[in-house]
VMD Tcl script that draws the C-alpha trace (Angstrom):
set ca {
  {-20.90 -60.07 -23.60}
  {-23.42 -58.38 -25.59}
  {-26.16 -60.04 -26.72}
  {-28.03 -59.74 -30.36}
  {-31.35 -60.84 -31.12}
  {-31.85 -63.04 -34.22}
  {-34.61 -61.60 -36.31}
  {-35.55 -64.64 -37.96}
  {-36.32 -67.13 -35.07}
  {-36.25 -64.74 -32.05}
  {-33.62 -65.98 -30.38}
  {-30.57 -64.32 -28.81}
  {-26.88 -65.15 -29.74}
  {-23.60 -63.65 -28.41}
  {-22.35 -60.83 -30.65}
  {-19.07 -62.04 -32.32}
  {-15.82 -59.99 -31.61}
  {-14.56 -57.78 -33.99}
  {-10.91 -58.60 -35.24}
  {-8.64 -56.48 -33.26}
  {-6.58 -53.81 -35.67}
  {-4.22 -52.21 -33.19}
  {-1.68 -53.37 -30.22}
  {-2.74 -52.95 -26.60}
  {-0.66 -50.45 -24.66}
  {0.82 -53.19 -22.42}
  {1.73 -55.17 -25.66}
  {3.81 -51.82 -27.20}
  {5.32 -51.18 -23.91}
  {6.83 -54.69 -23.58}
  {7.97 -54.91 -26.96}
  {10.01 -51.63 -26.19}
  {11.31 -53.07 -23.07}
  {12.71 -56.28 -24.99}
  {13.99 -54.56 -27.58}
  {15.73 -51.81 -25.35}
  {17.10 -55.00 -23.43}
  {18.36 -56.65 -26.63}
  {20.05 -53.27 -28.11}
  {21.85 -52.80 -25.17}
  {23.32 -56.19 -24.82}
  {24.61 -55.64 -28.41}
  {25.83 -51.95 -27.50}
  {27.99 -53.53 -24.43}
  {29.69 -56.18 -27.03}
  {30.67 -53.78 -29.10}
  {32.23 -51.99 -26.32}
  {34.30 -55.05 -25.51}
  {35.13 -55.66 -29.11}
  {36.52 -52.02 -29.27}
  {38.44 -52.72 -26.04}
  {40.10 -55.83 -27.42}
  {40.75 -54.12 -30.77}
  {42.76 -51.39 -28.94}
  {44.52 -53.61 -26.95}
  {45.43 -55.77 -30.28}
  {46.72 -52.65 -32.06}
  {48.61 -51.68 -29.16}
  {50.31 -55.06 -28.90}
  {51.00 -55.13 -32.27}
  {52.79 -51.84 -32.27}
  {54.82 -52.83 -29.39}
  {55.53 -56.10 -31.03}
  {56.90 -54.07 -34.07}
  {59.29 -52.10 -31.99}
  {60.20 -54.75 -29.99}
  {61.39 -56.45 -33.15}
  {63.30 -53.19 -34.16}
  {65.27 -53.30 -31.13}
  {65.99 -56.99 -31.36}
  {67.25 -55.79 -35.06}
  {69.80 -53.37 -33.02}
  {70.89 -56.01 -30.76}
  {71.58 -58.32 -33.86}
  {73.78 -55.72 -35.86}
  {75.37 -54.93 -32.75}
  {74.59 -51.54 -32.52}
  {73.12 -52.60 -28.95}
  {75.40 -54.93 -26.83}
  {75.89 -55.70 -23.12}
  {78.39 -52.73 -22.84}
  {76.26 -50.42 -24.45}
  {74.79 -47.75 -21.94}
  {71.56 -47.28 -23.88}
  {69.15 -50.38 -21.90}
  {66.37 -48.33 -21.26}
  {64.29 -45.28 -22.97}
  {61.40 -44.26 -24.67}
  {60.70 -44.35 -27.92}
  {60.02 -40.66 -29.87}
  {56.65 -39.80 -30.37}
  {55.10 -42.67 -28.33}
  {54.33 -43.53 -24.84}
  {56.05 -46.97 -25.53}
  {59.16 -47.68 -23.29}
  {61.69 -50.17 -23.69}
  {64.22 -52.01 -21.40}
  {67.07 -54.37 -22.70}
  {68.31 -56.94 -20.04}
  {71.56 -58.88 -21.19}
  {72.37 -62.08 -19.16}
  {75.32 -64.29 -19.47}
  {74.82 -68.01 -20.43}
  {76.89 -70.92 -19.91}
  {78.79 -70.58 -22.99}
  {81.09 -67.51 -23.58}
  {80.08 -64.50 -25.35}
  {76.73 -66.16 -25.87}
  {74.02 -63.79 -24.23}
  {70.29 -64.20 -23.45}
  {68.56 -60.91 -24.71}
  {65.21 -59.71 -23.16}
  {63.43 -56.68 -24.77}
  {60.53 -55.50 -22.74}
  {58.42 -53.01 -24.24}
  {55.67 -51.12 -22.00}
  {52.92 -48.52 -22.14}
  {50.28 -46.67 -20.27}
  {50.66 -46.07 -16.78}
  {53.97 -45.96 -14.88}
  {52.22 -47.39 -11.91}
  {50.08 -50.38 -14.03}
  {51.96 -50.28 -17.19}
  {50.84 -52.77 -19.92}
  {53.46 -54.38 -21.80}
  {55.34 -57.75 -23.86}
  {58.61 -59.06 -23.58}
  {60.68 -60.91 -26.45}
  {63.71 -63.04 -25.95}
  {66.53 -63.60 -28.06}
  {70.04 -65.36 -28.06}
  {72.71 -63.43 -29.50}
  {76.36 -63.69 -29.77}
  {79.33 -61.15 -29.18}
  {82.93 -61.71 -30.62}
  {85.34 -60.38 -28.32}
  {86.99 -56.90 -29.13}
  {90.74 -56.36 -28.45}
}
mol new
graphics top color blue
foreach p $ca { graphics top sphere $p radius 0.5 }
foreach p [lrange $ca 0 end-1] q [lrange $ca 1 end] { graphics top cylinder $p $q radius 0.2 }
display resetview
């Protein structure tokens, strides 16, 4: 502490500190560190949101394709005697598989439509189920 002489009564008094006009290096480094941690947390959450968006987008598209297949089952262009029970949609990486399972009622089938996409070894996919009545053709 610096001592200043008081000229009136010839005594010493401590020199008052000046107001700081800048931040110390330590304060600046800590502020940058805290800010970078906060920004990295936000970026990680954006990445997670992008992944979720992509998955929802894929499932929506797969649902629309499955509904298209179900419509073909309903108008009976795909039926239990049909040879087209699996395949790939043109221009996409979506694959479909249809299973017709008999029920306890004559001519009523449980229809399962499976839509898959992605890697063959670990695919992602959705399933849609419906019941369909088929009249016997003679």
